All heavy atoms as a GROMACS GRO file, in nm:
protein
  590
    1MET      N    1   2.130  -5.604   0.491
    1MET     CA    2   2.142  -5.476   0.416
    1MET      C    3   2.227  -5.512   0.293
    1MET      O    4   2.332  -5.567   0.304
    1MET     CB    5   2.200  -5.371   0.514
    1MET     CG    6   2.236  -5.243   0.438
    1MET     SD    7   2.320  -5.124   0.554
    1MET     CE    8   2.346  -4.996   0.443
    2ILE      N    9   2.186  -5.451   0.182
    2ILE     CA   10   2.251  -5.469   0.055
    2ILE      C   11   2.347  -5.359   0.033
    2ILE      O   12   2.313  -5.236   0.048
    2ILE     CB   13   2.161  -5.494  -0.051
    2ILE    CG1   14   2.068  -5.614  -0.043
    2ILE    CG2   15   2.233  -5.501  -0.194
    2ILE    CD1   16   2.140  -5.749  -0.045
    3VAL      N   17   2.480  -5.387  -0.008
    3VAL     CA   18   2.577  -5.285  -0.041
    3VAL      C   19   2.613  -5.307  -0.185
    3VAL      O   20   2.642  -5.416  -0.223
    3VAL     CB   21   2.699  -5.300   0.058
    3VAL    CG1   22   2.804  -5.205   0.016
    3VAL    CG2   23   2.649  -5.290   0.193
    4ARG      N   24   2.619  -5.193  -0.266
    4ARG     CA   25   2.665  -5.202  -0.403
    4ARG      C   26   2.813  -5.181  -0.393
    4ARG      O   27   2.868  -5.089  -0.344
    4ARG     CB   28   2.599  -5.095  -0.479
    4ARG     CG   29   2.652  -5.084  -0.620
    4ARG     CD   30   2.562  -5.058  -0.719
    4ARG     NE   31   2.494  -5.187  -0.753
    4ARG     CZ   32   2.392  -5.192  -0.829
    4ARG    NH1   33   2.339  -5.087  -0.881
    4ARG    NH2   34   2.334  -5.310  -0.861
    5VAL      N   35   2.888  -5.297  -0.439
    5VAL     CA   36   3.028  -5.294  -0.431
    5VAL      C   37   3.082  -5.276  -0.579
    5VAL      O   38   3.051  -5.354  -0.674
    5VAL     CB   39   3.084  -5.426  -0.376
    5VAL    CG1   40   3.234  -5.429  -0.367
    5VAL    CG2   41   3.025  -5.450  -0.239
    6ARG      N   42   3.173  -5.188  -0.598
    6ARG     CA   43   3.240  -5.152  -0.728
    6ARG      C   44   3.382  -5.175  -0.719
    6ARG      O   45   3.456  -5.128  -0.623
    6ARG     CB   46   3.203  -5.009  -0.762
    6ARG     CG   47   3.262  -4.964  -0.887
    6ARG     CD   48   3.235  -4.820  -0.918
    6ARG     NE   49   3.283  -4.772  -1.045
    6ARG     CZ   50   3.323  -4.653  -1.060
    6ARG    NH1   51   3.299  -4.552  -0.974
    6ARG    NH2   52   3.376  -4.610  -1.180
    7PHE      N   53   3.432  -5.254  -0.818
    7PHE     CA   54   3.577  -5.291  -0.810
    7PHE      C   55   3.648  -5.215  -0.932
    7PHE      O   56   3.594  -5.210  -1.049
    7PHE     CB   57   3.599  -5.442  -0.841
    7PHE     CG   58   3.561  -5.525  -0.737
    7PHE    CD1   59   3.431  -5.585  -0.728
    7PHE    CD2   60   3.630  -5.553  -0.629
    7PHE    CE1   61   3.390  -5.666  -0.624
    7PHE    CE2   62   3.603  -5.635  -0.527
    7PHE     CZ   63   3.471  -5.695  -0.520
    8LEU      N   64   3.752  -5.141  -0.893
    8LEU     CA   65   3.827  -5.060  -0.994
    8LEU      C   66   3.963  -5.129  -1.007
    8LEU      O   67   4.012  -5.188  -0.906
    8LEU     CB   68   3.842  -4.914  -0.947
    8LEU     CG   69   3.713  -4.830  -0.934
    8LEU    CD1   70   3.746  -4.702  -0.872
    8LEU    CD2   71   3.645  -4.821  -1.066
    9PRO      N   72   4.030  -5.123  -1.126
    9PRO     CA   73   4.005  -5.043  -1.234
    9PRO      C   74   3.911  -5.102  -1.340
    9PRO      O   75   3.880  -5.043  -1.433
    9PRO     CB   76   4.140  -5.013  -1.293
    9PRO     CG   77   4.210  -5.149  -1.266
    9PRO     CD   78   4.162  -5.192  -1.126
   10ASP      N   79   3.866  -5.221  -1.314
   10ASP     CA   80   3.778  -5.302  -1.407
   10ASP      C   81   3.642  -5.240  -1.419
   10ASP      O   82   3.567  -5.265  -1.514
   10ASP     CB   83   3.773  -5.447  -1.368
   10ASP     CG   84   3.902  -5.514  -1.379
   10ASP    OD1   85   3.996  -5.468  -1.450
   10ASP    OD2   86   3.929  -5.617  -1.313
   11ASP      N   87   3.600  -5.166  -1.317
   11ASP     CA   88   3.463  -5.099  -1.314
   11ASP      C   89   3.353  -5.205  -1.313
   11ASP      O   90   3.261  -5.203  -1.396
   11ASP     CB   91   3.434  -5.005  -1.427
   11ASP     CG   92   3.327  -4.909  -1.392
   11ASP    OD1   93   3.289  -4.892  -1.274
   11ASP    OD2   94   3.270  -4.847  -1.489
   12VAL      N   95   3.368  -5.308  -1.236
   12VAL     CA   96   3.277  -5.416  -1.219
   12VAL      C   97   3.188  -5.390  -1.091
   12VAL      O   98   3.250  -5.360  -0.979
   12VAL     CB   99   3.343  -5.566  -1.211
   12VAL    CG1  100   3.246  -5.667  -1.178
   12VAL    CG2  101   3.414  -5.580  -1.330
   13THR      N  102   3.059  -5.394  -1.102
   13THR     CA  103   2.971  -5.373  -0.984
   13THR      C  104   2.887  -5.500  -0.947
   13THR      O  105   2.845  -5.561  -1.046
   13THR     CB  106   2.890  -5.252  -1.016
   13THR    OG1  107   2.967  -5.136  -1.052
   13THR    CG2  108   2.802  -5.215  -0.894
   14VAL      N  109   2.880  -5.526  -0.823
   14VAL     CA  110   2.806  -5.641  -0.778
   14VAL      C  111   2.733  -5.601  -0.644
   14VAL      O  112   2.780  -5.520  -0.568
   14VAL     CB  113   2.889  -5.771  -0.766
   14VAL    CG1  114   2.991  -5.743  -0.656
   14VAL    CG2  115   2.803  -5.880  -0.737
   15ASP      N  116   2.617  -5.659  -0.611
   15ASP     CA  117   2.556  -5.640  -0.483
   15ASP      C  118   2.605  -5.745  -0.383
   15ASP      O  119   2.623  -5.861  -0.430
   15ASP     CB  120   2.398  -5.647  -0.502
   15ASP     CG  121   2.332  -5.525  -0.570
   15ASP    OD1  122   2.401  -5.422  -0.571
   15ASP    OD2  123   2.224  -5.548  -0.623
   16ALA      N  124   2.618  -5.704  -0.257
   16ALA     CA  125   2.669  -5.790  -0.151
   16ALA      C  126   2.595  -5.763  -0.023
   16ALA      O  127   2.535  -5.654  -0.005
   16ALA     CB  128   2.823  -5.766  -0.132
   17GLU      N  129   2.603  -5.852   0.069
   17GLU     CA  130   2.538  -5.840   0.195
   17GLU      C  131   2.647  -5.783   0.292
   17GLU      O  132   2.770  -5.818   0.278
   17GLU     CB  133   2.496  -5.984   0.250
   17GLU     CG  134   2.382  -6.034   0.181
   17GLU     CD  135   2.246  -5.967   0.226
   17GLU    OE1  136   2.249  -5.909   0.339
   17GLU    OE2  137   2.151  -5.975   0.159
   18VAL      N  138   2.605  -5.700   0.389
   18VAL     CA  139   2.701  -5.654   0.502
   18VAL      C  140   2.758  -5.777   0.565
   18VAL      O  141   2.675  -5.873   0.597
   18VAL     CB  142   2.615  -5.562   0.587
   18VAL    CG1  143   2.708  -5.534   0.711
   18VAL    CG2  144   2.585  -5.431   0.527
   19GLY      N  145   2.882  -5.769   0.590
   19GLY     CA  146   2.951  -5.891   0.654
   19GLY      C  147   2.992  -6.001   0.570
   19GLY      O  148   3.073  -6.086   0.612
   20GLU      N  149   2.961  -5.991   0.435
   20GLU     CA  150   3.011  -6.101   0.351
   20GLU      C  151   3.153  -6.070   0.324
   20GLU      O  152   3.208  -5.959   0.303
   20GLU     CB  153   2.934  -6.076   0.213
   20GLU     CG  154   2.955  -6.189   0.119
   20GLU     CD  155   2.868  -6.184  -0.012
   20GLU    OE1  156   2.776  -6.097  -0.021
   20GLU    OE2  157   2.887  -6.262  -0.096
   21PRO      N  158   3.235  -6.178   0.319
   21PRO     CA  159   3.385  -6.172   0.295
   21PRO      C  160   3.407  -6.102   0.165
   21PRO      O  161   3.347  -6.139   0.054
   21PRO     CB  162   3.439  -6.317   0.298
   21PRO     CG  163   3.324  -6.390   0.374
   21PRO     CD  164   3.197  -6.320   0.349
   22LEU      N  165   3.512  -6.017   0.165
   22LEU     CA  166   3.538  -5.945   0.034
   22LEU      C  167   3.590  -6.035  -0.073
   22LEU      O  168   3.554  -6.025  -0.191
   22LEU     CB  169   3.649  -5.838   0.065
   22LEU     CG  170   3.604  -5.710   0.132
   22LEU    CD1  171   3.718  -5.613   0.146
   22LEU    CD2  172   3.483  -5.638   0.068
   23LEU      N  173   3.657  -6.139  -0.037
   23LEU     CA  174   3.709  -6.236  -0.148
   23LEU      C  175   3.592  -6.308  -0.205
   23LEU      O  176   3.584  -6.334  -0.326
   23LEU     CB  177   3.810  -6.344  -0.083
   23LEU     CG  178   3.947  -6.292  -0.056
   23LEU    CD1  179   4.028  -6.410   0.004
   23LEU    CD2  180   4.004  -6.234  -0.183
   24ASP      N  181   3.487  -6.342  -0.126
   24ASP     CA  182   3.369  -6.403  -0.188
   24ASP      C  183   3.295  -6.310  -0.289
   24ASP      O  184   3.246  -6.358  -0.388
   24ASP     CB  185   3.273  -6.451  -0.074
   24ASP     CG  186   3.324  -6.566   0.007
   24ASP    OD1  187   3.436  -6.621  -0.028
   24ASP    OD2  188   3.269  -6.593   0.103
   25VAL      N  189   3.281  -6.184  -0.247
   25VAL     CA  190   3.213  -6.086  -0.331
   25VAL      C  191   3.300  -6.072  -0.469
   25VAL      O  192   3.236  -6.059  -0.574
   25VAL     CB  193   3.205  -5.951  -0.254
   25VAL    CG1  194   3.146  -5.846  -0.355
   25VAL    CG2  195   3.118  -5.967  -0.126
   26ALA      N  196   3.427  -6.062  -0.452
   26ALA     CA  197   3.505  -6.047  -0.568
   26ALA      C  198   3.501  -6.171  -0.665
   26ALA      O  199   3.479  -6.152  -0.784
   26ALA     CB  200   3.663  -6.018  -0.533
   27ASP      N  201   3.503  -6.288  -0.606
   27ASP     CA  202   3.478  -6.407  -0.686
   27ASP      C  203   3.351  -6.412  -0.752
   27ASP      O  204   3.341  -6.438  -0.872
   27ASP     CB  205   3.493  -6.532  -0.589
   27ASP     CG  206   3.494  -6.657  -0.664
   27ASP    OD1  207   3.566  -6.678  -0.758
   27ASP    OD2  208   3.414  -6.755  -0.618
   28ARG      N  209   3.242  -6.372  -0.679
   28ARG     CA  210   3.112  -6.377  -0.757
   28ARG      C  211   3.108  -6.274  -0.860
   28ARG      O  212   3.040  -6.304  -0.957
   28ARG     CB  213   3.003  -6.347  -0.646
   28ARG     CG  214   2.864  -6.373  -0.687
   28ARG     CD  215   2.758  -6.360  -0.591
   28ARG     NE  216   2.741  -6.230  -0.538
   28ARG     CZ  217   2.780  -6.189  -0.417
   28ARG    NH1  218   2.839  -6.274  -0.333
   28ARG    NH2  219   2.757  -6.071  -0.382
   29ALA      N  220   3.175  -6.162  -0.846
   29ALA     CA  221   3.181  -6.060  -0.955
   29ALA      C  222   3.275  -6.100  -1.074
   29ALA      O  223   3.279  -6.026  -1.168
   29ALA     CB  224   3.221  -5.927  -0.896
   30GLY      N  225   3.350  -6.202  -1.053
   30GLY     CA  226   3.446  -6.245  -1.155
   30GLY      C  227   3.577  -6.155  -1.151
   30GLY      O  228   3.647  -6.144  -1.250
   31VAL      N  229   3.603  -6.094  -1.032
   31VAL     CA  230   3.730  -6.014  -1.020
   31VAL      C  231   3.825  -6.091  -0.941
   31VAL      O  232   3.791  -6.156  -0.841
   31VAL     CB  233   3.689  -5.884  -0.935
   31VAL    CG1  234   3.811  -5.806  -0.901
   31VAL    CG2  235   3.583  -5.808  -1.015
   32PHE      N  236   3.952  -6.094  -0.986
   32PHE     CA  237   4.063  -6.177  -0.928
   32PHE      C  238   4.124  -6.082  -0.828
   32PHE      O  239   4.187  -5.982  -0.859
   32PHE     CB  240   4.149  -6.224  -1.036
   32PHE     CG  241   4.266  -6.297  -0.971
   32PHE    CD1  242   4.260  -6.417  -0.908
   32PHE    CD2  243   4.398  -6.237  -0.984
   32PHE    CE1  244   4.368  -6.485  -0.859
   32PHE    CE2  245   4.514  -6.296  -0.924
   32PHE     CZ  246   4.490  -6.420  -0.853
   33ILE      N  247   4.130  -6.127  -0.695
   33ILE     CA  248   4.217  -6.062  -0.599
   33ILE      C  249   4.319  -6.168  -0.559
   33ILE      O  250   4.283  -6.284  -0.517
   33ILE     CB  251   4.135  -6.021  -0.480
   33ILE    CG1  252   4.048  -5.915  -0.516
   33ILE    CG2  253   4.232  -5.971  -0.370
   33ILE    CD1  254   3.958  -5.872  -0.408
   34PRO      N  255   4.445  -6.144  -0.584
   34PRO     CA  256   4.548  -6.254  -0.546
   34PRO      C  257   4.553  -6.279  -0.401
   34PRO      O  258   4.522  -6.185  -0.323
   34PRO     CB  259   4.690  -6.194  -0.596
   34PRO     CG  260   4.652  -6.047  -0.620
   34PRO     CD  261   4.513  -6.032  -0.632
   35THR      N  262   4.581  -6.395  -0.353
   35THR     CA  263   4.590  -6.436  -0.214
   35THR      C  264   4.711  -6.522  -0.194
   35THR      O  265   4.773  -6.574  -0.283
   35THR     CB  266   4.470  -6.518  -0.176
   35THR    OG1  267   4.460  -6.642  -0.259
   35THR    CG2  268   4.333  -6.441  -0.186
   36GLY      N  269   4.751  -6.525  -0.075
   36GLY     CA  270   4.867  -6.600  -0.033
   36GLY      C  271   4.840  -6.680   0.078
   36GLY      O  272   4.789  -6.788   0.074
   37CYS      N  273   4.860  -6.628   0.202
   37CYS     CA  274   4.835  -6.702   0.328
   37CYS      C  275   4.696  -6.709   0.370
   37CYS      O  276   4.671  -6.793   0.450
   37CYS     CB  277   4.913  -6.618   0.436
   37CYS     SG  278   4.849  -6.462   0.484
   38LEU      N  279   4.604  -6.630   0.328
   38LEU     CA  280   4.456  -6.627   0.366
   38LEU      C  281   4.444  -6.598   0.520
   38LEU      O  282   4.338  -6.615   0.582
   38LEU     CB  283   4.388  -6.749   0.326
   38LEU     CG  284   4.378  -6.777   0.174
   38LEU    CD1  285   4.315  -6.914   0.150
   38LEU    CD2  286   4.302  -6.663   0.111
   39MET      N  287   4.545  -6.527   0.577
   39MET     CA  288   4.532  -6.483   0.717
   39MET      C  289   4.574  -6.344   0.734
   39MET      O  290   4.582  -6.287   0.841
   39MET     CB  291   4.632  -6.571   0.796
   39MET     CG  292   4.594  -6.726   0.804
   39MET     SD  293   4.700  -6.824   0.905
   39MET     CE  294   4.858  -6.796   0.837
   40GLY      N  295   4.599  -6.270   0.619
   40GLY     CA  296   4.635  -6.130   0.632
   40GLY      C  297   4.777  -6.095   0.658
   40GLY      O  298   4.820  -5.980   0.658
   41SER      N  299   4.870  -6.195   0.668
   41SER     CA  300   5.003  -6.170   0.698
   41SER      C  301   5.090  -6.135   0.585
   41SER      O  302   5.180  -6.058   0.590
   41SER     CB  303   5.076  -6.299   0.759
   41SER     OG  304   4.994  -6.331   0.874
   42CYS      N  305   5.061  -6.191   0.467
   42CYS     CA  306   5.142  -6.178   0.354
   42CYS      C  307   5.115  -6.051   0.269
   42CYS      O  308   5.195  -6.006   0.188
   42CYS     CB  309   5.144  -6.301   0.256
   42CYS     SG  310   4.984  -6.313   0.173
   43HIS      N  311   4.997  -5.997   0.286
   43HIS     CA  312   4.952  -5.871   0.220
   43HIS      C  313   4.931  -5.886   0.075
   43HIS      O  314   4.925  -5.789  -0.010
   43HIS     CB  315   5.043  -5.752   0.246
   43HIS     CG  316   5.051  -5.718   0.385
   43HIS    ND1  317   4.974  -5.614   0.436
   43HIS    CD2  318   5.124  -5.771   0.497
   43HIS    CE1  319   4.987  -5.601   0.567
   43HIS    NE2  320   5.083  -5.700   0.607
   44ALA      N  321   4.919  -6.010   0.020
   44ALA     CA  322   4.903  -6.035  -0.125
   44ALA      C  323   4.771  -5.974  -0.164
   44ALA      O  324   4.745  -5.945  -0.279
   44ALA     CB  325   4.904  -6.181  -0.157
   45CYS      N  326   4.665  -5.995  -0.079
   45CYS     CA  327   4.528  -5.940  -0.114
   45CYS      C  328   4.498  -5.801  -0.072
   45CYS      O  329   4.386  -5.765  -0.061
   45CYS     CB  330   4.434  -6.033  -0.047
   45CYS     SG  331   4.436  -6.029   0.138
   46THR      N  332   4.599  -5.718  -0.065
   46THR     CA  333   4.572  -5.580  -0.017
   46THR      C  334   4.497  -5.500  -0.122
   46THR      O  335   4.521  -5.496  -0.247
   46THR     CB  336   4.711  -5.510   0.003
   46THR    OG1  337   4.777  -5.574   0.100
   46THR    CG2  338   4.693  -5.362   0.041
   47VAL      N  339   4.400  -5.427  -0.076
   47VAL     CA  340   4.313  -5.346  -0.167
   47VAL      C  341   4.292  -5.215  -0.094
   47VAL      O  342   4.314  -5.205   0.030
   47VAL     CB  343   4.174  -5.407  -0.203
   47VAL    CG1  344   4.194  -5.536  -0.274
   47VAL    CG2  345   4.098  -5.434  -0.074
   48GLU      N  346   4.244  -5.120  -0.170
   48GLU     CA  347   4.225  -4.978  -0.110
   48GLU      C  348   4.072  -4.945  -0.120
   48GLU      O  349   4.025  -4.946  -0.237
   48GLU     CB  350   4.316  -4.876  -0.181
   48GLU     CG  351   4.300  -4.733  -0.130
   48GLU     CD  352   4.382  -4.637  -0.202
   48GLU    OE1  353   4.457  -4.673  -0.285
   48GLU    OE2  354   4.381  -4.518  -0.152
   49LEU      N  355   4.015  -4.903  -0.021
   49LEU     CA  356   3.889  -4.860  -0.021
   49LEU      C  357   3.874  -4.703  -0.072
   49LEU      O  358   3.982  -4.639  -0.063
   49LEU     CB  359   3.817  -4.865   0.112
   49LEU     CG  360   3.825  -5.006   0.177
   49LEU    CD1  361   3.745  -5.003   0.310
   49LEU    CD2  362   3.765  -5.114   0.088
   50GLU      N  363   3.757  -4.662  -0.110
   50GLU     CA  364   3.745  -4.523  -0.166
   50GLU      C  365   3.790  -4.416  -0.069
   50GLU      O  366   3.830  -4.310  -0.114
   50GLU     CB  367   3.607  -4.501  -0.217
   50GLU     CG  368   3.509  -4.478  -0.094
   50GLU     CD  369   3.430  -4.601  -0.068
   50GLU    OE1  370   3.451  -4.704  -0.123
   50GLU    OE2  371   3.340  -4.591   0.025
   51ASP      N  372   3.786  -4.434   0.056
   51ASP     CA  373   3.831  -4.340   0.154
   51ASP      C  374   3.980  -4.340   0.184
   51ASP      O  375   4.034  -4.270   0.260
   51ASP     CB  376   3.749  -4.342   0.283
   51ASP     CG  377   3.776  -4.479   0.356
   51ASP    OD1  378   3.855  -4.567   0.308
   51ASP    OD2  379   3.705  -4.494   0.462
   52GLY      N  380   4.055  -4.426   0.108
   52GLY     CA  381   4.199  -4.432   0.119
   52GLY      C  382   4.241  -4.541   0.223
   52GLY      O  383   4.361  -4.577   0.241
   53GLU      N  384   4.153  -4.606   0.294
   53GLU     CA  385   4.180  -4.700   0.390
   53GLU      C  386   4.234  -4.834   0.314
   53GLU      O  387   4.177  -4.878   0.217
   53GLU     CB  388   4.060  -4.755   0.471
   53GLU     CG  389   4.086  -4.857   0.577
   53GLU     CD  390   3.962  -4.901   0.653
   53GLU    OE1  391   3.854  -4.852   0.628
   53GLU    OE2  392   3.981  -4.986   0.735
   54ILE      N  393   4.344  -4.882   0.353
   54ILE     CA  394   4.400  -5.009   0.309
   54ILE      C  395   4.356  -5.129   0.389
   54ILE      O  396   4.384  -5.125   0.503
   54ILE     CB  397   4.559  -4.999   0.304
   54ILE    CG1  398   4.603  -4.871   0.228
   54ILE    CG2  399   4.622  -5.123   0.241
   54ILE    CD1  400   4.576  -4.864   0.087
   55VAL      N  401   4.307  -5.230   0.324
   55VAL     CA  402   4.268  -5.352   0.391
   55VAL      C  403   4.308  -5.474   0.322
   55VAL      O  404   4.356  -5.464   0.206
   55VAL     CB  405   4.111  -5.353   0.410
   55VAL    CG1  406   4.058  -5.238   0.484
   55VAL    CG2  407   4.035  -5.359   0.271
   56ARG      N  408   4.316  -5.582   0.385
   56ARG     CA  409   4.352  -5.711   0.336
   56ARG      C  410   4.217  -5.786   0.309
   56ARG      O  411   4.144  -5.808   0.406
   56ARG     CB  412   4.439  -5.788   0.423
   56ARG     CG  413   4.581  -5.719   0.420
   56ARG     CD  414   4.679  -5.769   0.517
   56ARG     NE  415   4.637  -5.784   0.659
   56ARG     CZ  416   4.649  -5.683   0.745
   56ARG    NH1  417   4.675  -5.557   0.698
   56ARG    NH2  418   4.605  -5.699   0.870
   57ALA      N  419   4.187  -5.817   0.181
   57ALA     CA  420   4.059  -5.873   0.149
   57ALA      C  421   4.042  -6.009   0.211
   57ALA      O  422   3.909  -6.039   0.229
   57ALA     CB  423   4.049  -5.880  -0.001
   58CYS      N  424   4.137  -6.082   0.243
   58CYS     CA  425   4.122  -6.216   0.287
   58CYS      C  426   4.062  -6.220   0.424
   58CYS      O  427   4.001  -6.316   0.478
   58CYS     CB  428   4.244  -6.299   0.287
   58CYS     SG  429   4.369  -6.249   0.398
   59ILE      N  430   4.071  -6.099   0.505
   59ILE     CA  431   4.030  -6.099   0.638
   59ILE      C  432   3.933  -5.982   0.669
   59ILE      O  433   3.895  -5.938   0.780
   59ILE     CB  434   4.139  -6.094   0.738
   59ILE    CG1  435   4.232  -5.964   0.716
   59ILE    CG2  436   4.223  -6.212   0.746
   59ILE    CD1  437   4.329  -5.936   0.828
   60SER      N  438   3.876  -5.931   0.551
   60SER     CA  439   3.784  -5.820   0.557
   60SER      C  440   3.652  -5.854   0.502
   60SER      O  441   3.635  -5.937   0.411
   60SER     CB  442   3.843  -5.695   0.484
   60SER     OG  443   3.969  -5.657   0.540
   61ALA      N  444   3.549  -5.784   0.556
   61ALA     CA  445   3.414  -5.813   0.518
   61ALA      C  446   3.351  -5.675   0.462
   61ALA      O  447   3.400  -5.570   0.489
   61ALA     CB  448   3.336  -5.864   0.633
   62VAL      N  449   3.235  -5.689   0.397
   62VAL     CA  450   3.163  -5.575   0.344
   62VAL      C  451   3.110  -5.491   0.462
   62VAL      O  452   3.035  -5.545   0.546
   62VAL     CB  453   3.045  -5.618   0.252
   62VAL    CG1  454   2.974  -5.486   0.207
   62VAL    CG2  455   3.098  -5.688   0.131
   63PRO      N  456   3.147  -5.365   0.478
   63PRO     CA  457   3.096  -5.280   0.583
   63PRO      C  458   2.966  -5.229   0.561
   63PRO      O  459   2.906  -5.225   0.447
   63PRO     CB  460   3.198  -5.163   0.585
   63PRO     CG  461   3.248  -5.149   0.440
   63PRO     CD  462   3.244  -5.292   0.387
   64PRO      N  463   2.889  -5.184   0.664
   64PRO     CA  464   2.753  -5.131   0.654
   64PRO      C  465   2.756  -4.989   0.582
   64PRO      O  466   2.770  -4.890   0.657
   64PRO     CB  467   2.702  -5.133   0.785
   64PRO     CG  468   2.818  -5.132   0.880
   64PRO     CD  469   2.930  -5.187   0.799
   65ARG      N  470   2.731  -4.981   0.461
   65ARG     CA  471   2.718  -4.851   0.393
   65ARG      C  472   2.639  -4.882   0.262
   65ARG      O  473   2.634  -4.995   0.222
   65ARG     CB  474   2.858  -4.777   0.361
   65ARG     CG  475   2.956  -4.868   0.300
   65ARG     CD  476   3.084  -4.792   0.264
   65ARG     NE  477   3.172  -4.796   0.386
   65ARG     CZ  478   3.301  -4.767   0.373
   65ARG    NH1  479   3.356  -4.726   0.274
   65ARG    NH2  480   3.380  -4.779   0.481
   66GLU      N  481   2.600  -4.781   0.197
   66GLU     CA  482   2.523  -4.792   0.069
   66GLU      C  483   2.600  -4.850  -0.051
   66GLU      O  484   2.563  -4.934  -0.126
   66GLU     CB  485   2.448  -4.668   0.031
   66GLU     CG  486   2.332  -4.636   0.124
   66GLU     CD  487   2.260  -4.506   0.081
   66GLU    OE1  488   2.254  -4.487  -0.041
   66GLU    OE2  489   2.208  -4.436   0.167
   67GLU      N  490   2.718  -4.790  -0.061
   67GLU     CA  491   2.809  -4.820  -0.172
   67GLU      C  492   2.954  -4.840  -0.122
   67GLU      O  493   2.997  -4.770  -0.028
   67GLU     CB  494   2.806  -4.721  -0.278
   67GLU     CG  495   2.676  -4.706  -0.348
   67GLU     CD  496   2.677  -4.598  -0.458
   67GLU    OE1  497   2.775  -4.536  -0.473
   67GLU    OE2  498   2.568  -4.587  -0.523
   68LEU      N  499   3.027  -4.931  -0.183
   68LEU     CA  500   3.168  -4.942  -0.144
   68LEU      C  501   3.250  -4.962  -0.281
   68LEU      O  502   3.218  -5.029  -0.361
   68LEU     CB  503   3.180  -5.067  -0.069
   68LEU     CG  504   3.328  -5.113  -0.031
   68LEU    CD1  505   3.388  -5.007   0.071
   68LEU    CD2  506   3.322  -5.261   0.036
   69THR      N  507   3.355  -4.877  -0.295
   69THR     CA  508   3.445  -4.881  -0.409
   69THR      C  509   3.575  -4.941  -0.356
   69THR      O  510   3.628  -4.890  -0.259
   69THR     CB  511   3.462  -4.746  -0.473
   69THR    OG1  512   3.336  -4.695  -0.514
   69THR    CG2  513   3.555  -4.757  -0.592
   70ILE      N  514   3.624  -5.037  -0.427
   70ILE     CA  515   3.750  -5.109  -0.395
   70ILE      C  516   3.846  -5.097  -0.514
   70ILE      O  517   3.815  -5.139  -0.621
   70ILE     CB  518   3.721  -5.258  -0.369
   70ILE    CG1  519   3.617  -5.273  -0.243
   70ILE    CG2  520   3.848  -5.334  -0.336
   70ILE    CD1  521   3.583  -5.405  -0.218
   71ASN      N  522   3.963  -5.032  -0.477
   71ASN     CA  523   4.065  -5.018  -0.583
   71ASN      C  524   4.159  -5.136  -0.567
   71ASN      O  525   4.218  -5.153  -0.454
   71ASN     CB  526   4.136  -4.884  -0.568
   71ASN     CG  527   4.056  -4.772  -0.585
   71ASN    OD1  528   3.997  -4.756  -0.690
   71ASN    ND2  529   4.033  -4.691  -0.485
   72LEU      N  530   4.182  -5.217  -0.675
   72LEU     CA  531   4.269  -5.327  -0.662
   72LEU      C  532   4.410  -5.287  -0.698
   72LEU      O  533   4.433  -5.210  -0.782
   72LEU     CB  534   4.215  -5.436  -0.776
   72LEU     CG  535   4.073  -5.477  -0.755
   72LEU    CD1  536   4.030  -5.572  -0.864
   72LEU    CD2  537   4.057  -5.549  -0.617
   73PHE      N  538   4.504  -5.347  -0.628
   73PHE     CA  539   4.642  -5.319  -0.654
   73PHE      C  540   4.694  -5.446  -0.746
   73PHE      O  541   4.638  -5.543  -0.750
   73PHE     CB  542   4.728  -5.323  -0.524
   73PHE     CG  543   4.694  -5.216  -0.436
   73PHE    CD1  544   4.670  -5.237  -0.300
   73PHE    CD2  545   4.709  -5.090  -0.480
   73PHE    CE1  546   4.643  -5.134  -0.213
   73PHE    CE2  547   4.690  -4.978  -0.392
   73PHE     CZ  548   4.650  -4.998  -0.262
   74SER      N  549   4.799  -5.413  -0.817
   74SER     CA  550   4.864  -5.515  -0.898
   74SER      C  551   5.007  -5.529  -0.858
   74SER      O  552   5.090  -5.434  -0.873
   74SER     CB  553   4.857  -5.473  -1.049
   74SER     OG  554   4.920  -5.560  -1.130
   75ASP      N  555   5.044  -5.637  -0.798
   75ASP     CA  556   5.177  -5.672  -0.743
   75ASP      C  557   5.234  -5.779  -0.826
   75ASP      O  558   5.185  -5.889  -0.829
   75ASP     CB  559   5.175  -5.712  -0.602
   75ASP     CG  560   5.302  -5.728  -0.542
   75ASP    OD1  561   5.405  -5.735  -0.626
   75ASP    OD2  562   5.319  -5.726  -0.420
   76PRO      N  563   5.334  -5.743  -0.915
   76PRO     CA  564   5.382  -5.840  -1.003
   76PRO      C  565   5.444  -5.965  -0.938
   76PRO      O  566   5.478  -6.066  -0.999
   76PRO     CB  567   5.490  -5.763  -1.089
   76PRO     CG  568   5.526  -5.641  -1.006
   76PRO     CD  569   5.406  -5.611  -0.922
   77THR      N  570   5.476  -5.954  -0.808
   77THR     CA  571   5.537  -6.070  -0.749
   77THR      C  572   5.430  -6.181  -0.711
   77THR      O  573   5.460  -6.296  -0.672
   77THR     CB  574   5.602  -6.042  -0.612
   77THR    OG1  575   5.506  -5.979  -0.515
   77THR    CG2  576   5.713  -5.935  -0.629
   78TRP      N  577   5.300  -6.145  -0.722
   78TRP     CA  578   5.192  -6.247  -0.704
   78TRP      C  579   5.139  -6.285  -0.824
   78TRP      O  580   5.054  -6.329  -0.867
   78TRP     CB  581   5.085  -6.186  -0.606
   78TRP     CG  582   5.142  -6.163  -0.471
   78TRP    CD1  583   5.182  -6.055  -0.414
   78TRP    CD2  584   5.164  -6.262  -0.374
   78TRP    NE1  585   5.229  -6.065  -0.292
   78TRP    CE2  586   5.229  -6.198  -0.263
   78TRP    CE3  587   5.153  -6.403  -0.366
   78TRP    CZ2  588   5.261  -6.269  -0.140
   78TRP    CZ3  589   5.196  -6.471  -0.253
   78TRP    CH2  590   5.242  -6.397  -0.141
   0.00000   0.00000   0.00000
């Protein structure tokens, strides 16, 4: 199943497969999501989904839905 993924605030949209890692989708779209530990512990890759759910992109995958909007955070320490 194809999901249309939109990254804010850059307003970049890319198609992705359900279950595809969010970091891979962002990379393919040319969107930078900072990473640290790549295990979800450091929270460097924290993003917010359109429903307000906070997830860590390094351990999250594209969920089964038609569209997904991801709000990127900017943490000056990363």
